[in-house]
Each structure stands twice: as C-alpha cells, then as structure tokens.
Phi, psi and omega in degrees: 000135179264127178249123177274133179267140174263139182251137174285150179297140181101338178266140179283134175294157184272343184224153174283157178282167187298315177301320179298316181295316180297317177300314184299307184287332174295312177296320181297315179298318180292322179295320177293319177297319177299314180298314181296313184293322180292330178273344181261336189294337177285349180272349188237158173261170177300146011270345183295322177304310178301318183294322177294323178293315178297318177301315183296317181293316178297317177296322177298321178291321175297318180294327181289348172262316183294320185291313175300326175297320178297315179298315178299318178296318181298318184279334186257304190244342184292154180288133180262131179241134179302133184291322182191168181280325181271144184302313181294318178299319180296315181295317179295321177299314179292325178297316177295314180302309181290331174297317177295320176301313182298319179294324178294315179296322177296317180298319176298312180299314176300323178298315178294312182298318184295311182297308180292327178294334175278359180081018183257148175283151171278141184243115175250107191057252174245012178272126178266126175249110185288155180297139179278356180216173184288170179294141177276156171300151184302324180294322178293317178298320176301320177294320180295000000 
C-alpha cells in the first residue's frame, strides 16, 4: 500500500514528482543513446553506419524538444528539493546541476550547428530538415 505524506509548508519534500523523474530518465536515456551511437557508427559500414547516424540525429532532435521542456517544468511546476543541509554543499550541488544543464544545451546547439554548417540536412526518422543558412567554412566546422 502506498501512503502519501503531507508536508507542512516550509519543509522540503523527500521525493521528486513523477513528471520530473520521467523527464530526468528520458533525457538520460537519450544522452546515453547519443553517446553510444556516436562512438559506434565509425565501426560499421553502410547500411548500419547510416542507421546509427539517423538514430543519433533523431534522438538529438527529440532531446532538443524534451530537454527545454524539462527545464521549464523544473523551473515552473516541478517539485523543488533542497540540495543539501549545509550552505556550501547546496551551492556546489546547484553549480554542478546548472553546469550540466548548460553543457547539454551547448551540445544540442553544437550538434545543429555542426550538421547544418556542413551543409547537411538534419534527419528526423526519414524527414529531412534543410539548413536554414549557408555552409560554414571548413575551419569553422573544425572548431565546432
């Protein structure tokens, strides 16, 4: 039997709400899939190589919608849990959390810029999304 605990105002809840947990593990699974496909596609020839690239691109596009939704939920409606009891621990925990959020957003942005900067379409399943701008110089793509 599940017993729901009621919290008095001012006390931090002990668990995150279900949407926060689903957003967290959904983004985590996609990020792991992204890492795996990017590191495996060089080991195979077509058609498996192509399928891994398309999987990577599709998962990246799903993440580019899911992750901002997660952030909005986190900032607006998601349950807030105190990071730690001590001030320094809480501040360091939040710094790491926000740094990871920033790195994931940066990785999403770099993925789009790199793909479109090479003059290639983004592929969502079999839908091609053409670059909204011209091809970047090779040196710029190398930096990305």
